[in-house]
C-alpha positions in Angstrom: 116.3 85.3 121.5 114.0 84.4 118.6 112.3 87.8 118.8 115.6 89.6 118.8 116.7 87.8 115.6 113.4 88.6 114.0 113.7 92.3 114.9 117.2 92.5 113.5 116.1 90.9 110.2 113.2 93.4 110.0 115.4 96.4 110.7 118.0 95.2 108.2 115.3 94.7 105.5 113.8 98.1 106.1 117.2 99.9 105.8 117.4 98.8 102.2 114.1 100.4 101.3 114.5 103.5 99.3 112.4 106.5 100.3 111.0 108.9 97.8 110.2 112.6 98.2 108.4 115.5 96.6 110.4 118.6 96.6 109.4 122.3 96.4 111.7 125.1 95.3 112.5 128.7 96.5 111.9 130.2 93.1 108.7 128.4 92.3 106.7 127.6 95.5 103.7 126.4 93.4 105.8 123.6 91.7 106.6 120.2 93.2 108.7 117.4 91.8 108.5 113.9 93.1 111.4 111.5 92.6 112.8 108.3 94.1 115.1 108.9 97.0 116.0 111.7 99.4 119.7 112.0 98.6 121.7 114.9 97.2 121.5 113.2 93.8 117.7 112.9 94.1 117.4 116.6 95.0 119.6 117.5 92.0 117.4 115.3 89.8 114.3 117.0 91.1 115.8 120.5 90.5 116.8 119.4 86.9 113.2 118.3 86.2 111.8 121.5 87.6 114.1 123.7 85.5 113.3 121.7 82.4 109.6 122.3 82.9 109.5 125.8 84.5 112.8 127.6 84.0 114.9 128.7 86.9 113.5 127.1 90.1 116.0 128.2 92.8 117.1 125.8 95.6 115.1 123.0 97.2 113.0 124.6 99.8 111.2 121.6 101.4 110.2 118.0 100.9 107.2 115.8 101.8 105.6 112.6 100.8 103.0 114.2 98.5 102.4 117.1 96.2 99.2 119.0 95.4 99.0 121.9 92.9 95.8 123.5 91.8 97.7 124.7 88.7 98.8 121.1 87.8 102.5 121.6 88.5 103.3 118.4 90.4 105.9 116.6 88.2 106.9 113.0 88.5 110.4 111.6 87.8 109.5 111.5 84.1 108.5 115.2 84.0 104.8 114.4 83.6 102.6 117.0 85.2 99.7 116.3 87.5 97.5 118.1 90.0 98.3 115.6 92.8 100.9 113.0 93.5 101.2 110.9 96.7 102.9 107.9 98.1 106.4 109.4 97.8 
């Protein structure tokens, strides 16, 4: 019984953790934008950041937990460019 209660507490605590993602786009496959969350709003925010930095980006093509760009086009949630971002 004690183990079951501990497992439920652990699962409940984990469900409140917000995931973050790095998104790539159909119009700019060399660009990645990493933001907090993986919701529709997070995807819209990533697209907005991409378009403010690169122009028309197209739709979200894929997502992952990291971004690497030899051209330095990994943008964080503040629009700052980097060659590599991870931990998202």
